[in-house]
N, C-alpha and C positions, 0 to 999 in steps of 0.2 A: 694873315696877323702878322705883321713886321717885327719883331724882337730884337733888341740890339743888347748884346752883353759885354760890358766894358772891364776887364779884369787884368792883373798883372800876372806876372810868369809864377808856374805852380802854386794856385788858388782855386781850382780847380772847374773852371771856366770851361772848360773841355767837354769834362764828364756832363755838367747840369745843361749844357748846349744839346748834346747828345739827347739827353735824359729827356729835356722839353720837346726835342722834336720828334723824338720817339711817340711821346704820350698825345701831341697834337699831330702828329701824321704830316710835319712839313719837314722840309730841309735845313740841314744845318751845315752853315760855310765857316769854315774855323781860318779865322785872321785871312781875310781875301788878299793881303796886302804885304803879309809875308815877306821878306827880302830871299826868302826859300820857295816863293810862289813867283809862277808866270803868270800875273795876271794879265786874261785876257777877257777877249769881247763877251764869252761865254759866262765867265764870274762875274762881271759887272751886269748882265741880263738877268743872272739868278739873284743878285743881289737886291735890283730892282723889283722883282716879282711880288705879288700880292702876299704871300705866304712865304715867310725864310727866316729863319735865325741866325745872327751873324754875330760873332765873336772876334772882339779885336781886343787889343790893348789902346791905354790912353798916348797923346801925341801924336804923332806925322801919320800913324794909321786912322787913329779919329779924325785927325781934320781932312785927309783923305773922305771919308764916309761923307762929313757933313758938306764935302764939296760938291758932293753927289745931287745934293738938296734931294734928301729922302726923309719920307716922315715917318717917325718908328713911333708903333703903337703903346708897344712898351720898352724902356730901358731899365737895365739890372745892372747895379754897378756890382762886383765884385772885389771883396779884401778876406787877406789872411792874416791876421795880427800876430799869431804866433808866428815869428820869424825860424825857428826853432823847426817848427810841422813843415815851413815852407823848402827849408835845407834838409830836410828829411825824406823828402817826398821827390826830391832830384837822386837820391842814390838808387 
């Protein structure tokens, strides 16, 4: 199963991605096109595998994923309406 998590910063996407991966027994990839990551052929191969969870931000990262032509079985959008909680989780 391929699951795509789309969410901004500080919305809990990493934890929910790790949890779903643990529960389903499939790998979780955190922001494969982040500026801090050296995206190489291994990462791209893992993204294209049959069973994977990928967490990304909207915008350029999402457009790059769309460009790979992958069909996602599930797409989950995450938001956090309380900006105060977002700020507190950063501390």
